[in-house]
C-alpha positions, 0 to 999 in steps of 0.5 A: 197925108195928114194936115192940121184940119184932119188932125184937129177933127180926128181929135174929137174921136178915138185914135188908135196909137202906133208903137213907139221908135227911139225918140218917138212917144209911147202909146198913150192911154187910150182914153186920152184920145190923142195921137201923139205920133200925128202930133209930131208928124203934123209939126215936123218941119215947122219953123219957130218965130218966138222964144221965151217963158210967157208966149201966147198960149202959156198960162202965166195967171188966173182970173182972182176972185179976190186976194187969190194965188195959186202955188205950183212946185217943181220936181226936177230931180234929187230929193223931195222937200218934205218939210215944204209939203208938210207946211202945205198939209199943215195949212190946208193949201193946195198946190200943183206939183210938177213932176219930172221923170228923173225925180220919179226915178230919185223917189220911188213910190213918192209920186203915188203917196202924193196923188192920194192927197187931195191938196196936190194935183200932179203936173207933167214936168217933162222926161229930161227936163230940157227946154221945149223946142223944135230947133234944139234952142238952149236955156241956161246951158241946157240943150233943148229938144231938137225936133217935133219928134223930141218935143212930143217925147219930152211930154209923152214919155213922162205923161204916160209914166205919170198916168201908169203910176197914178191912175190920173192924167196930168192936165197941166205941163211946165217944160224944164227951165220954162222955155219954149218956143211957139211950135212947142207951145202948139205941141204941148196944146195939141197933146191935150195939155196946158202949158203953165209958166208963172207970174212970180219966180219965187225962189229962183231955181231953189237958190234964194234964201228963205226971206226972199223966197217969203218976200216974193210970195207976200208981194204977188198980186192976186191971180198970180202963178207962183213957181218954186221948188220942192226938190231941194230940201236944203235951200231956203224955199220951205223955210220961205213959204212956211213963213209966207203962207200963215201971214197971208192967211191971216191978212185975207189971202186965199191959196186956190187950185190952179184946176178950178180957175180960169187961167190966162 
């Protein structure tokens, strides 16, 4: 019988992964050392007590050394905002790009190009882009995963896909809609990833006009993790980011890699 103690002990060694059934996670890359099926089994039947976007265990800020921000962009589905990506490269600004499996489908070959750029870290944005829950709880009318099995599969299927396409295993995860219950947060940690939220929502799901996007970023406090989107090229996001970045650099701000920071 699995217990949480034996599972955590097993994480220190090498785990052999079983094959995947429907709604069960596919086998992980051998180097991960994580038995995803055991994570699902250990959390089966646990009842969540919290729900939201800033629960304990979700990184929403980092400890800054001066006037520093970290930019993150979600690629949920649809297109790739090349103007936005060009701006980041023009100003040598790093970012975490949270990529969903639906976006990979819509943009074949693009993730392989992005991972080759040293400015960009690829994060896991889930397989179906749904809230991460063990009870099917919804956010913005989108039904979440309904069990520990489904929550693990939402994370792990895309994790394996990104690793297979890029040769790199993401260390960051942000679920679709950014909503979790507390059991789901624990599941993400047990799978070896850090759930990343945000302290600044810069574009409100790619619906904000450019002026508001730029204003949200320039008003951010040091240590903020900024969320915006890179999958709506007709939105105001690219123009807002293009206005904010040179203004902030000129005022002495630094855009930093999240991977080099102590997240909180």
